[in-house]
C-alpha positions in Angstrom: 18.0 28.1 -95.7 14.3 28.2 -96.3 14.8 25.4 -98.9 16.7 23.3 -96.4 13.8 23.7 -93.9 11.3 22.7 -96.4 13.3 19.6 -97.3 13.6 18.6 -93.7 9.9 18.8 -93.4 9.4 16.7 -96.4 7.5 13.5 -96.6 10.6 11.5 -95.6 10.5 12.7 -92.0 7.9 12.1 -89.3 5.7 14.9 -88.4 5.6 15.6 -84.6 2.4 17.1 -83.0 2.6 20.7 -82.2 3.7 21.7 -78.6 1.1 22.7 -76.2 1.4 26.0 -74.3 -0.5 28.5 -72.3 -4.0 28.8 -73.7 -3.4 25.8 -76.0 -4.6 22.3 -75.2 -5.7 19.5 -77.3 -8.2 21.9 -78.4 -6.6 25.2 -79.1 -9.8 27.0 -78.2 -9.8 25.5 -74.7 -7.5 27.0 -72.1 -6.0 25.3 -69.1 -8.2 25.3 -66.0 -7.5 28.1 -63.7 -5.4 27.4 -60.7 -6.9 27.4 -57.2 -5.8 30.3 -55.1 -7.0 32.9 -52.6 -10.6 34.0 -52.7 -11.2 37.4 -53.9 -8.4 37.2 -56.6 -10.6 36.1 -59.6 -10.2 32.4 -58.9 -13.1 30.0 -58.4 -12.1 28.7 -55.0 -9.8 30.0 -52.3 -9.1 30.2 -48.6 -11.7 32.0 -46.5 -10.8 35.5 -45.4 -9.3 35.7 -41.9 -11.2 38.0 -39.6 -9.9 39.7 -36.4 -8.4 37.5 -33.7 -10.6 36.5 -30.7 -11.0 39.2 -28.2 -10.9 42.1 -30.6 -13.9 44.1 -31.7 -15.7 42.6 -34.7 -14.8 39.0 -33.9 -17.7 36.7 -34.6 -16.1 33.3 -34.2 -17.5 30.5 -32.1 -19.0 31.4 -28.8 -16.5 29.2 -27.0 -13.7 31.6 -28.1 -15.5 34.8 -27.5 -14.1 36.8 -24.5 -16.7 36.8 -21.8 -17.1 39.9 -19.6 -16.6 39.3 -15.8 -19.9 38.7 -14.0 -21.2 41.6 -11.9 -20.5 41.3 -8.2 -23.4 39.7 -6.3 -25.7 42.1 -4.7 -25.6 41.9 -0.9 -29.0 41.2 0.5 -30.6 43.8 2.6 -30.8 41.5 5.6 -27.0 41.3 5.8 -26.8 45.1 6.2 -29.6 45.1 8.7 -27.9 42.3 10.6 -24.6 44.3 10.8 -26.4 47.3 12.0 -28.3 45.3 14.6 -25.0 43.7 15.8 -23.4 47.2 16.0 -26.3 48.5 18.1 -26.3 45.5 20.3 -22.5 45.9 21.0 -23.1 49.6 21.7 -25.9 48.7 24.0 -23.8 46.1 25.8 -21.0 48.7 26.2 -23.4 51.3 27.6 -24.9 48.7 29.9 -21.4 47.7 31.2 -20.4 51.3 31.6 -23.5 52.2 33.6 -23.0 49.2 35.8 -19.4 50.3 36.3 -20.4 53.8 37.3 -23.0 52.5 39.8 -20.4 50.1 41.3 -17.8 52.9 41.7 -20.3 55.3 43.2 -21.6 52.7 45.6 -18.0 52.0 46.8 -17.3 55.7 47.2 -20.5 56.1 49.2 -19.5 53.3 51.6 -16.0 54.8 52.0 -17.4 58.3 52.7 -19.9 56.9 55.2 -17.2 55.1 57.1 -15.0 58.2 57.1 -17.7 60.4 58.3 -18.6 58.0 61.1 -14.9 57.7 62.1 -14.6 61.5 62.1 -17.7 61.9 64.3 -16.3 59.4 66.7 -13.1 61.4 67.1 -15.1 64.6 67.3 -17.6 63.7 69.9 -15.7 61.2 72.1 -13.8 63.7 74.2 -11.1 61.4 75.7 -10.1 60.3 72.2 -10.3 63.8 71.0 -8.1 65.2 73.7 -5.6 62.3 73.3 -5.0 63.0 69.5 -4.8 66.7 70.2 -1.9 66.2 72.6 -0.2 63.4 70.7 0.6 63.8 67.0 1.9 60.4 66.4 -1.5 58.9 65.4 -1.8 61.5 62.7 1.7 60.9 61.2 1.3 57.2 61.5 -2.0 57.1 59.6 -0.6 59.6 57.1 2.5 57.4 56.4 0.4 54.2 56.1 -2.0 55.9 53.7 0.9 57.0 51.5 2.3 53.5 51.5 -1.1 52.1 50.6 -1.5 54.4 47.6 1.9 53.6 46.3 1.2 49.9 46.7 -2.0 50.2 44.8 -0.2 51.9 41.9 2.5 49.2 41.8 0.4 46.0 42.4 -2.1 44.6 39.8 -3.3 42.1 42.4 -4.5 44.9 44.7 -6.3 46.5 41.9 -7.9 43.6 40.1 -7.9 40.4 42.0 -10.8 39.6 44.2 -11.0 39.5 47.2 -7.6 41.2 47.7 -8.7 44.4 46.1 -11.7 44.7 48.5 -9.5 43.8 51.5 -7.0 46.5 50.5 -9.7 49.1 50.0 -11.2 48.3 53.4 -7.9 48.6 55.1 -7.2 51.9 53.4 -10.6 53.3 54.3 -10.0 52.5 58.0 -6.5 54.1 58.0 -7.6 57.2 56.1 -10.8 57.5 58.2 -8.6 57.5 61.3 -6.4 60.2 59.8 -9.4 62.4 59.0 -10.7 61.9 62.5 -7.4 63.2 63.9 -7.7 66.2 61.7 -11.3 67.1 62.5 -10.6 66.8 66.2 -8.7 70.1 66.0 -11.8 72.0 64.8 -14.9 73.2 66.5 -18.3 71.9 65.7 -19.5 74.9 63.7 -16.5 74.8 61.4 -16.8 71.1 60.7 -20.5 71.4 59.9 -20.0 74.3 57.6 -17.2 72.5 55.8 -19.5 69.4 55.4 -22.3 71.4 53.9 -20.0 73.3 51.6 -18.3 70.1 50.5 -21.7 68.6 49.7 -22.6 71.6 47.5 -19.3 71.6 45.7 -19.5 67.8 45.0 -23.1 68.2 43.7 -22.0 70.9 41.4 -19.1 68.8 40.1 -21.4 65.9 39.4 -23.7 68.2 37.4 -20.8 69.5 35.4 -19.4 66.0 34.8 -22.7 64.3 33.8 -24.9 67.0 32.4 -22.6 69.1 30.2 -20.7 68.5 27.1 -17.4 69.8 28.5 -14.7 67.3 28.2 -12.3 67.5 31.2 -10.5 64.3 30.3 -8.2 66.2 28.0 -6.7 68.1 31.0 -4.8 65.2 32.5 -1.4 66.7 31.8 -2.4 70.2 33.0 -3.8 68.7 36.2 -0.6 66.8 36.9 1.5 70.0 36.6 -1.0 72.0 38.7 -0.8 69.3 41.4 3.0 69.5 41.5 2.8 73.3 41.9 0.2 72.9 44.7 2.5 70.5 46.6 5.2 73.1 46.5 2.8 75.6 47.9 2.0 73.2 50.8 5.7 72.6 51.5 6.1 76.4 51.7 3.1 76.7 54.0 4.7 74.3 56.5 7.4 76.8 57.2 5.3 80.0 56.7 2.4 79.4 59.1 0.1 82.4 58.6 -3.6 82.7 58.2 -3.2 84.2 54.7 -1.1 81.1 53.7 -3.9 78.8 54.8 -6.4 80.9 53.0 -4.5 80.8 49.7 -3.8 77.1 49.9 -7.4 76.4 50.7 -8.8 78.4 47.8 -6.3 77.0 45.3 -6.8 73.5 46.6 -10.5 73.7 46.5 -10.5 74.7 42.8 -7.8 72.2 41.9 -9.5 69.2 43.6 -12.9 70.2 42.2 -11.5 70.0 38.7 -9.8 66.7 39.7 -13.2 65.4 40.8 -14.8 66.3 37.5 -11.9 64.7 35.6 -12.2 61.5 37.5 -16.0 61.3 37.1 -15.8 61.8 33.4 -13.1 59.1 33.1 -15.9 56.6 34.0 -18.3 57.9 31.4 -18.5 56.9 27.7 -18.2 59.3 24.9 -15.2 61.2 26.3 -11.7 61.5 24.9 -10.2 59.2 27.7 -12.0 56.4 29.4 -10.9 54.0 32.1 -11.5 50.2 31.8 -14.4 48.9 33.8 -11.9 46.7 35.6 -10.5 49.8 37.3 -13.3 50.2 39.7 -11.0 50.1 42.8 -8.7 52.8 41.4 -11.6 55.0 40.2 -13.4 54.7 43.6 -10.2 55.6 45.5 -9.5 58.6 43.2 -13.0 60.0 43.6 -12.9 59.4 47.4 -9.7 61.2 47.8 -10.9 64.2 45.6 -14.0 64.6 47.9 -12.0 64.3 51.1 -9.4 66.8 49.9 -12.1 69.3 49.0 -13.4 69.0 52.5 -9.9 69.6 54.0 -9.3 72.6 51.7 -12.6 74.1 52.8 -11.4 73.6 56.4 -8.2 75.3 55.5 -10.1 78.3 54.1 -12.0 78.5 57.3 -8.8 78.2 59.3 -7.4 81.1 57.3 -10.5 83.1 58.3 -10.0 82.3 62.0 -12.9 79.9 62.3 -11.1 77.2 64.2 -10.7 77.1 68.0 
């Protein structure tokens, strides 16, 4: 076998060059050039290492791909805050100015109504023919009482009579005339001393109610529901007093009524003020004036009832 190989490789056959392989080139001492691959694996050139993606810590790519933090909110200038506070103070001042004007307007209307009522009462009191007529005829009293009741109901049901000028002033004038006539018929049954004492006492009670309403921190506007219930109970007492006509009945009704309408007066006065739990609109000057007027007149009538229970009337 070895001899056969030697013969095949003899001079009669061509000699092929040896096959090249790994680590063998034309020059056996020179190896093949290394293949290009990834960097960091012993090769000369490779792909650059990939870092963390944009948005992650450690990313140092182009500035265009870096995640930018949101800009801080713009600082409000100091003058904006000062302007808001100034606007708030101006609105509060306007509200206080409107409220003061509303109070002055209501009190002026009440003063005019009281002045006319006092004048009408004095007319019935000192004009003896008129005084004697209403004493012997009760229809003027009941007519004026019915008209007053109808007027109060109409005021509560009609927005025109409360808000629209001049209808609200015309209505208030008509009511004052009717109610003044009614109070004149009532005072004609009393002697001069009793009426004067009742007037002075009413003035003192009203002054005290004004002081409590305007000069103290007590809030009577929260008592609206209790006052409504107390008024209903008081009306029942008056209905009983119609059939049980005794001096003690008039005395009890007078005392309870004086206290009740004094609280009502404080309540109605504080409804006009600012800073209380409940406030009325400045457009309600007719209703507010009428409420305060009725409170004062009822206090006067209750004081007369107290004096009647004590036997001071003729």
